Wavefront OBJ file of the C-alpha trace (Angstrom):
o trace
v 32.870 -28.742 11.850
v 33.751 -31.918 9.919
v 30.113 -32.233 8.844
v 30.681 -29.282 6.511
v 33.669 -30.860 4.731
v 32.966 -31.634 1.080
v 34.282 -35.205 1.005
v 33.565 -35.618 -2.706
v 35.926 -32.784 -3.571
v 38.500 -34.086 -1.056
v 38.509 -37.499 -2.746
v 39.266 -35.893 -6.122
v 41.778 -33.239 -5.093
v 43.198 -34.314 -1.717
v 42.325 -30.796 -0.500
v 39.810 -29.938 2.195
v 36.914 -27.682 1.224
v 34.117 -26.483 3.464
v 30.567 -26.384 2.145
v 29.108 -22.923 2.437
v 25.350 -22.403 2.617
v 23.500 -19.204 1.970
v 19.963 -19.140 3.290
v 17.394 -18.052 0.744
v 15.227 -15.249 2.095
v 11.966 -14.400 0.420
v 10.521 -10.929 0.632
v 7.507 -10.323 2.857
v 5.014 -7.964 1.213
v 2.305 -6.225 3.237
v -0.573 -4.610 1.320
v -2.549 -2.298 3.611
v -5.778 -1.060 2.052
v -7.866 1.859 3.264
v -11.344 0.289 3.385
v -13.245 3.499 4.178
v -16.398 4.630 2.391
v -14.571 7.177 0.248
v -12.418 4.414 -1.195
v -15.568 2.584 -2.237
v -15.856 5.024 -5.142
v -12.417 3.812 -6.218
v -13.111 0.126 -5.574
v -12.310 -1.080 -9.086
v -8.998 0.771 -9.131
v -8.070 -0.361 -5.625
v -8.828 -3.978 -6.530
v -6.802 -3.666 -9.718
v -3.809 -2.186 -7.887
v -3.892 -4.632 -4.979
v -4.394 -7.544 -7.368
v -1.473 -6.495 -9.547
v 0.888 -5.958 -6.606
v -0.167 -9.169 -4.911
v 0.216 -11.312 -8.030
v 3.671 -9.874 -8.717
v 4.772 -10.709 -5.166
v 3.281 -14.205 -5.132
v 4.517 -14.955 -8.641
v 8.038 -14.224 -7.406
v 7.585 -16.713 -4.591
v 7.318 -14.072 -1.879
v 5.064 -14.052 1.165
v 2.109 -11.670 1.186
v -0.286 -10.345 3.809
v -3.447 -8.469 2.833
v -4.698 -6.059 5.497
v -7.566 -3.555 5.610
v -8.025 -0.500 7.824
v -11.390 0.804 8.941
v -12.193 3.042 11.916
v -8.602 2.618 13.075
v -8.953 -1.170 13.324
v -6.674 -3.607 11.500
v -8.234 -6.610 9.749
v -6.125 -9.291 8.074
v -7.737 -10.923 5.048
v -5.099 -13.623 4.945
v -1.477 -14.531 4.493
v -0.296 -16.142 1.284
v 2.936 -17.505 -0.159
v 4.019 -18.340 -3.667
v 2.294 -18.622 -7.018
v 0.131 -21.504 -5.830
v -1.830 -19.172 -3.552
v -2.738 -16.576 -6.204
v -6.278 -17.939 -6.592
v -6.983 -17.857 -2.849
v -5.547 -14.350 -2.675
v -7.904 -13.264 -5.466
v -10.867 -14.804 -3.658
v -10.097 -12.880 -0.471
v -9.544 -9.683 -2.405
v -13.022 -9.948 -3.950
v -14.494 -9.971 -0.433
v -13.132 -6.512 0.309
v -15.860 -4.084 1.399
v -15.781 -0.347 2.073
v -17.599 1.618 4.796
v -17.036 4.189 7.515
v -13.786 6.105 7.971
v -10.230 4.804 7.813
v -8.612 6.680 10.752
v -5.166 6.036 9.297
v -3.288 7.672 12.165
v -4.791 5.124 14.574
v -4.710 2.131 12.272
v -1.289 2.330 10.643
v 0.690 2.211 13.934
v -1.341 -0.871 14.894
v -0.544 -2.458 11.539
v 3.139 -1.686 12.072
v 3.102 -3.312 15.510
v 1.571 -6.500 14.077
v 4.115 -6.931 11.289
v 6.448 -9.790 12.079
v 9.451 -9.245 9.855
v 10.207 -6.111 7.851
v 9.762 -6.242 4.110
v 7.857 -4.154 1.603
v 4.735 -2.336 2.832
v 2.308 -0.666 0.427
v -0.471 1.555 1.771
v -3.369 2.158 -0.655
v -5.488 5.190 0.248
v -6.648 8.586 -0.959
v -5.166 10.064 2.254
v -8.061 12.533 2.286
v -8.576 12.765 6.022
v -7.514 15.016 8.861
v -3.816 14.470 9.424
v -3.588 12.598 6.085
v -2.225 9.544 7.890
v 1.161 11.227 8.314
v 1.619 10.063 11.908
v 0.767 6.516 10.854
v 3.212 6.606 7.953
v 5.964 7.758 10.304
v 5.254 4.740 12.511
v 5.390 2.395 9.541
v 8.538 3.989 8.154
v 10.461 3.211 11.326
v 9.553 -0.503 11.219
v 8.365 -1.601 7.803
v 11.570 -1.797 5.778
v 10.615 -0.485 2.339
v 7.480 1.662 2.323
v 5.288 3.139 -0.404
v 2.235 5.358 0.051
v 0.064 4.669 -3.007
v -2.428 7.528 -3.390
v -5.420 6.327 -5.401
v -7.314 9.183 -7.072
v -9.874 9.362 -9.846
v -9.074 11.417 -12.918
v -11.513 14.211 -12.020
v -9.869 14.451 -8.592
v -6.517 15.064 -10.222
v -7.885 17.556 -12.770
v -11.319 18.827 -11.650
v -13.410 20.094 -14.569
v -14.687 23.683 -14.369
v -18.379 24.226 -13.849
v -20.992 26.161 -11.931
v -22.329 25.719 -8.421
v -21.980 22.192 -7.027
v -22.794 20.560 -3.706
v -20.179 18.148 -2.382
v -20.832 15.575 0.325
v -18.255 13.783 2.448
v -19.529 10.190 2.409
v -17.724 9.414 5.661
v -18.940 12.356 7.761
v -22.092 13.357 5.848
v -20.906 16.977 5.789
v -21.995 18.963 2.740
v -20.537 22.105 1.222
v -21.555 24.267 -1.708
v -18.788 25.284 -4.052
v -18.397 27.123 -7.317
v -16.012 25.233 -9.596
v -14.249 28.221 -11.074
v -10.546 28.778 -11.758
v -9.940 30.133 -8.253
v -11.497 27.134 -6.500
v -9.767 24.626 -8.766
v -6.424 26.371 -8.300
v -6.803 26.292 -4.519
v -7.726 22.588 -4.633
v -4.724 21.691 -6.802
v -2.419 23.663 -4.487
v -3.822 21.704 -1.551
v -3.278 18.433 -3.411
v 0.353 19.339 -4.074
v 0.796 20.262 -0.411
v -0.671 16.904 0.617
v 1.899 15.105 -1.497
v 4.715 17.085 0.135
v 3.343 16.234 3.585
v 3.187 12.531 2.768
v 6.740 12.525 1.480
v 7.953 14.468 4.525
v 6.158 12.054 6.871
v 8.108 9.126 5.460
v 11.332 11.104 5.960
v 13.322 9.227 3.347
v 12.010 5.849 4.570
v 9.583 5.461 1.671
v 8.102 7.053 -1.409
v 4.826 8.485 -2.606
v 3.208 6.951 -5.693
v 0.224 8.531 -7.407
v -2.196 6.088 -9.027
v -4.624 7.878 -11.368
v -8.029 6.535 -12.276
v -7.047 5.401 -15.760
v -4.140 3.822 -17.586
v -2.098 0.689 -16.819
v -1.482 0.103 -13.126
v 1.965 -1.280 -13.918
v 3.058 2.023 -15.463
v 2.234 3.951 -12.269
v 3.511 1.450 -9.710
v 6.583 -0.191 -11.197
l 1 2 3 4 5 6 7 8 9 10 11 12 13 14 15 16 17 18 19 20 21 22 23 24 25 26 27 28 29 30 31 32 33 34 35 36 37 38 39 40 41 42 43 44 45 46 47 48 49 50 51 52 53 54 55 56 57 58 59 60 61 62 63 64 65 66 67 68 69 70 71 72 73 74 75 76 77 78 79 80 81 82 83 84 85 86 87 88 89 90 91 92 93 94 95 96 97 98 99 100 101 102 103 104 105 106 107 108 109 110 111 112 113 114 115 116 117 118 119 120 121 122 123 124 125 126 127 128 129 130 131 132 133 134 135 136 137 138 139 140 141 142 143 144 145 146 147 148 149 150 151 152 153 154 155 156 157 158 159 160 161 162 163 164 165 166 167 168 169 170 171 172 173 174 175 176 177 178 179 180 181 182 183 184 185 186 187 188 189 190 191 192 193 194 195 196 197 198 199 200 201 202 203 204 205 206 207 208 209 210 211 212 213 214 215 216 217 218 219 220 221 222 223 224
């Protein structure tokens, strides 16, 4: 195609050169946030993590979509691109509310089906539900490109303090249980937590990674 000939170079050298163009492709980042009631107790940490990840993506000039999951339904809070949209992203993030259950295994496949082009997908959740969202993560892993399951836990969920008799209530189901926080109970809980991490990693089957975000400390240290 003669339109691709660099005539300036030809005039100087008497040799024909073809102009080569490489299209610049920006990354598309999808932040999927579990907006269930249990995540409401972690709201500050979720906002901090989503805000950090979103600002990094937008500051690099990438495209970003912010999505919430509740009761298996997918809700987009907006699509943003570039550093100029950081303020509008922050405004939408502040509107995030938490209620009900997430139903990750219903919602994540729907989120995967709605993604236009593959990129980087980050799922923020505690993954404390039946099935742990493993089916949903498998659906995302086959379509999302790069995938990270960011498990957001408070410090006392990672290392429960010993104590006497306590009553625990599931804020999503209303179910209550009485439990004695002794070494046996804490050991069983920590073993279950470790098993959950193995299940999440197995669900992504090499297509993504599990990141644990504790309740304290710099978000950047845990996520980067």
